[in-house]
N, CA, C and O of each residue as an XYZ file, in Angstrom:
288
protein
N      37.416     28.752     15.056
C      37.002     27.437     14.633
C      35.506     27.278     14.908
O      35.046     27.511     16.025
N      34.773     26.892     13.909
C      33.339     26.635     14.011
C      32.572     27.821     14.597
O      31.850     27.678     15.584
N      32.733     28.968     13.993
C      32.087     30.193     14.478
C      30.566     30.048     14.565
O      29.941     30.640     15.445
N      29.971     29.275     13.670
C      28.520     29.116     13.675
C      28.032     28.333     14.896
O      26.838     28.317     15.196
N      28.973     27.682     15.602
C      28.626     26.897     16.786
C      29.181     27.521     18.068
O      29.320     26.839     19.083
N      29.489     28.789     18.020
C      30.140     29.453     19.159
C      29.372     29.265     20.466
O      29.966     28.945     21.496
N      28.057     29.463     20.427
C      27.243     29.340     21.646
C      27.243     27.903     22.164
O      27.383     27.672     23.365
N      27.086     26.947     21.262
C      27.085     25.537     21.651
C      28.453     25.135     22.216
O      28.522     24.397     23.199
N      29.528     25.610     21.605
C      30.874     25.318     22.099
C      31.035     25.822     23.529
O      31.545     25.110     24.394
N      30.602     27.042     23.767
C      30.690     27.615     25.111
C      29.919     26.765     26.116
O      30.399     26.494     27.217
N      28.732     26.353     25.724
C      27.904     25.521     26.601
C      28.574     24.177     26.876
O      28.636     23.734     28.023
N      29.072     23.532     25.830
C      29.685     22.217     25.986
C      30.971     22.275     26.806
O      31.262     21.353     27.568
N      31.730     23.337     26.657
C      32.948     23.474     27.449
C      32.633     23.542     28.940
O      33.468     23.177     29.768
N      31.454     23.998     29.281
C      31.054     24.102     30.683
C      30.375     22.836     31.207
O      30.393     22.577     32.410
N      29.779     22.052     30.319
C      28.974     20.913     30.774
C      29.510     19.542     30.370
O      29.078     18.530     30.921
N      30.439     19.490     29.424
C      30.930     18.207     28.906
C      32.453     18.165     29.049
O      33.177     18.780     28.267
N      32.924     17.434     30.053
C      34.366     17.390     30.346
C      35.167     16.826     29.172
O      36.258     17.312     28.875
N      34.631     15.806     28.506
C      35.325     15.220     27.345
C      35.483     16.259     26.231
O      36.564     16.410     25.662
N      34.411     16.962     25.931
C      34.467     17.996     24.897
C      35.479     19.077     25.281
O      36.277     19.510     24.451
N      35.442     19.501     26.527
C      36.361     20.541     26.996
C      37.819     20.098     26.813
O      38.663     20.883     26.379
N      38.104     18.843     27.144
C      39.470     18.321     27.002
C      39.898     18.305     25.533
O      41.019     18.696     25.207
N      39.016     17.856     24.657
C      39.329     17.846     23.221
C      39.604     19.263     22.725
O      40.564     19.495     21.991
N      38.769     20.193     23.126
C      38.890     21.576     22.677
C      40.199     22.194     23.183
O      40.898     22.875     22.432
N      40.522     21.957     24.444
C      41.757     22.498     25.014
C      42.992     21.896     24.353
O      43.959     22.605     24.073
N      42.959     20.592     24.104
C      44.101     19.949     23.444
C      44.272     20.488     22.029
O      45.395     20.726     21.586
N      43.163     20.681     21.318
C      43.229     21.231     19.962
C      43.886     22.608     19.979
O      44.762     22.892     19.162
N      43.464     23.460     20.906
C      44.029     24.805     20.986
C      45.504     24.785     21.371
O      46.291     25.580     20.858
N      45.882     23.882     22.271
C      47.279     23.767     22.674
C      48.144     23.321     21.498
O      49.247     23.832     21.304
N      47.647     22.376     20.722
C      48.385     21.928     19.535
C      48.500     23.050     18.514
O      49.552     23.236     17.902
N      47.433     23.787     18.336
C      47.449     24.914     17.400
C      48.551     25.904     17.778
O      49.298     26.372     16.918
N      48.642     26.212     19.051
C      49.665     27.144     19.541
C      51.072     26.573     19.359
O      51.984     27.280     18.931
N      51.240     25.303     19.683
C      52.560     24.664     19.539
C      53.011     24.622     18.085
O      54.181     24.861     17.786
N      52.091     24.321     17.192
C      52.409     24.287     15.758
C      52.794     25.677     15.272
O      53.770     25.836     14.539
N      52.029     26.680     15.678
C      52.325     28.060     15.272
C      53.702     28.485     15.762
O      54.448     29.131     15.026
N      54.042     28.134     16.979
C      55.362     28.480     17.516
C      56.468     27.782     16.737
O      57.498     28.385     16.435
N      56.257     26.530     16.417
C      57.259     25.775     15.667
C      57.448     26.358     14.275
O      58.578     26.496     13.805
N      56.359     26.698     13.621
C      56.449     27.252     12.268
C      57.056     28.648     12.259
O      57.605     29.085     11.248
N      56.956     29.348     13.391
C      57.549     30.689     13.509
C      59.001     30.616     13.982
O      59.662     31.645     14.128
N      59.493     29.408     14.220
C      60.863     29.242     14.660
C      61.068     29.462     16.152
O      62.204     29.556     16.616
N      59.985     29.545     16.898
C      60.080     29.770     18.338
C      60.188     28.467     19.124
O      60.573     28.481     20.293
N      59.858     27.363     18.507
C      59.987     26.039     19.121
C      60.748     25.167     18.137
O      60.558     25.271     16.925
N      61.592     24.325     18.652
C      62.441     23.509     17.784
C      61.843     22.117     17.608
O      62.015     21.234     18.448
N      61.137     21.948     16.494
C      60.546     20.669     16.144
C      60.922     20.337     14.711
O      61.047     21.225     13.867
N      61.099     19.059     14.446
C      61.392     18.636     13.074
C      60.115     18.739     12.238
O      59.013     18.846     12.775
N      60.280     18.706     10.942
C      59.120     18.726     10.045
C      58.210     17.535     10.314
O      56.985     17.649     10.259
N      58.819     16.397     10.604
C      58.032     15.196     10.901
C      57.229     15.387     12.185
O      56.068     14.983     12.243
N      57.813     15.985     13.202
C      57.099     16.237     14.447
C      55.933     17.212     14.223
O      54.845     17.030     14.770
N      56.177     18.239     13.417
C      55.126     19.199     13.108
C      53.981     18.512     12.372
O      52.813     18.749     12.679
N      54.311     17.663     11.405
C      53.280     16.940     10.654
C      52.471     16.025     11.570
O      51.256     15.906     11.413
N      53.132     15.386     12.516
C      52.434     14.531     13.473
C      51.467     15.352     14.319
O      50.336     14.930     14.561
N      51.910     16.523     14.768
C      51.043     17.402     15.549
C      49.846     17.869     14.721
O      48.723     17.931     15.222
N      50.091     18.195     13.458
C      49.009     18.640     12.582
C      47.971     17.537     12.382
O      46.770     17.805     12.361
N      48.439     16.299     12.235
C      47.510     15.177     12.065
C      46.677     14.971     13.324
O      45.476     14.712     13.238
N      47.306     15.085     14.493
C      46.576     14.950     15.756
C      45.552     16.079     15.893
O      44.421     15.855     16.324
N      45.963     17.292     15.523
C      45.060     18.448     15.591
C      43.851     18.240     14.678
O      42.726     18.553     15.066
N      44.068     17.724     13.489
C      42.972     17.468     12.552
C      42.029     16.385     13.084
O      40.811     16.489     12.934
N      42.591     15.356     13.701
C      41.764     14.313     14.301
C      40.879     14.905     15.395
O      39.692     14.589     15.475
N      41.454     15.759     16.233
C      40.679     16.408     17.287
C      39.586     17.292     16.700
O      38.462     17.314     17.200
N      39.917     18.015     15.644
C      38.929     18.886     15.002
C      37.767     18.058     14.474
O      36.611     18.459     14.609
N      38.057     16.917     13.879
C      37.002     16.031     13.380
C      36.120     15.529     14.524
O      34.899     15.455     14.385
N      36.741     15.184     15.651
C      35.979     14.710     16.798
C      35.102     15.826     17.370
O      33.943     15.600     17.717
N      35.658     17.010     17.462
C      34.898     18.164     17.950
C      33.716     18.430     17.035
O      32.601     18.652     17.508
N      33.949     18.409     15.726
C      32.879     18.664     14.764
C      31.771     17.608     14.872
O      30.587     17.934     14.791
N      32.162     16.353     15.053
C      31.170     15.285     15.177
C      30.286     15.508     16.404
O      29.074     15.305     16.344
N      30.888     15.922     17.502
C      30.116     16.204     18.710
C      29.176     17.378     18.466
O      28.007     17.327     18.848
N      29.679     18.432     17.833
C      28.846     19.595     17.555
C      27.668     19.246     16.661
O      26.549     19.707     16.887
N      27.921     18.439     15.656
C      26.851     18.014     14.749
C      25.789     17.221     15.506
O      24.592     17.459     15.343
N      26.233     16.280     16.333
C      25.300     15.450     17.078
C      24.474     16.293     18.053
O      23.266     16.089     18.178
N      25.111     17.226     18.735
C      24.401     18.058     19.710
C      23.482     19.060     19.015
O      22.450     19.433     19.571
N      23.835     19.493     17.825
C      23.001     20.429     17.082
C      21.688     19.778     16.655
O      20.652     20.439     16.581
N      21.741     18.493     16.377
C      20.561     17.763     15.937
C      19.688     17.318     17.088
O      18.509     17.016     16.905
N      20.273     17.279     18.282
C      19.529     16.758     19.451
C      18.458     17.723     19.908
O      17.745     17.444     20.871
């Protein structure tokens, strides 16, 4: 995710607790969704869709932070 911002992501994960929490939650959701879609976790389609929407919201928030920090 956001390969062009890899260095900034690494820096923010070490210095910005809010960013780190968003990033960790996004990755945890990604893993949970993948497990559910592979049949390793038992979630309804509605639950999976809810997780995907939350993951997308987090991705948007992460991107907004990256954009703002890139311009600073």
